[in-house]
C-alpha positions as CSV (number, residue, x, y, z in Angstrom):
1,M,23.1,-39.9,99.2
2,F,19.7,-38.2,99.0
3,D,20.2,-35.1,98.7
4,T,19.0,-34.0,95.5
5,Q,15.6,-34.4,93.6
6,E,17.9,-34.8,90.1
7,N,18.4,-37.9,89.8
8,R,15.8,-40.7,90.0
9,Y,15.6,-44.4,89.2
10,I,13.1,-46.4,88.9
11,T,13.2,-50.0,87.0
12,R,11.9,-51.0,83.6
13,G,9.3,-53.4,85.1
14,V,8.6,-50.6,87.9
15,N,8.0,-48.1,85.0
16,E,5.4,-50.0,83.2
17,Q,3.7,-52.3,85.6
18,V,3.4,-49.2,88.6
19,P,1.3,-46.0,88.2
20,K,3.2,-43.1,88.1
21,E,0.7,-41.8,91.1
22,I,2.5,-44.9,93.5
23,Q,5.9,-44.1,91.8
24,Q,5.6,-40.9,93.1
25,R,4.4,-41.4,96.3
26,C,7.3,-43.7,96.8
27,F,9.2,-40.7,96.1
28,Q,7.1,-38.5,98.5
29,L,7.8,-41.0,101.4
30,I,12.0,-41.7,101.0
31,D,12.3,-38.2,100.9
32,E,10.6,-37.9,104.5
33,K,12.5,-40.5,105.3
34,V,15.3,-37.7,104.6
35,K,14.1,-35.1,106.5
36,Q,14.0,-37.7,110.1
37,E,17.9,-37.3,111.4
38,D,18.1,-40.9,113.2
39,V,17.0,-42.6,109.2
40,Q,20.3,-43.6,107.0
41,L,19.1,-44.4,103.3
42,D,21.2,-46.4,101.2
43,Y,21.5,-47.1,97.2
44,L,18.8,-49.0,97.2
45,Q,14.9,-48.5,98.7
46,I,12.7,-51.7,98.1
47,F,8.6,-51.2,98.5
48,E,6.5,-54.1,99.2
49,C,2.6,-53.2,97.7
50,R,-0.1,-54.4,98.8
51,G,-3.8,-53.9,97.6
């Protein structure tokens, strides 16, 4: 499902409220998980950010 980096989607609220650097880091985390053979991801990934 995450074979390509072409189509990446986020909600409008995330786009408006979360800094771009954090959005990019979330996509990097997904890319790292995809490389792990024993991990399966579905179409919806949820991140909980604490600050």
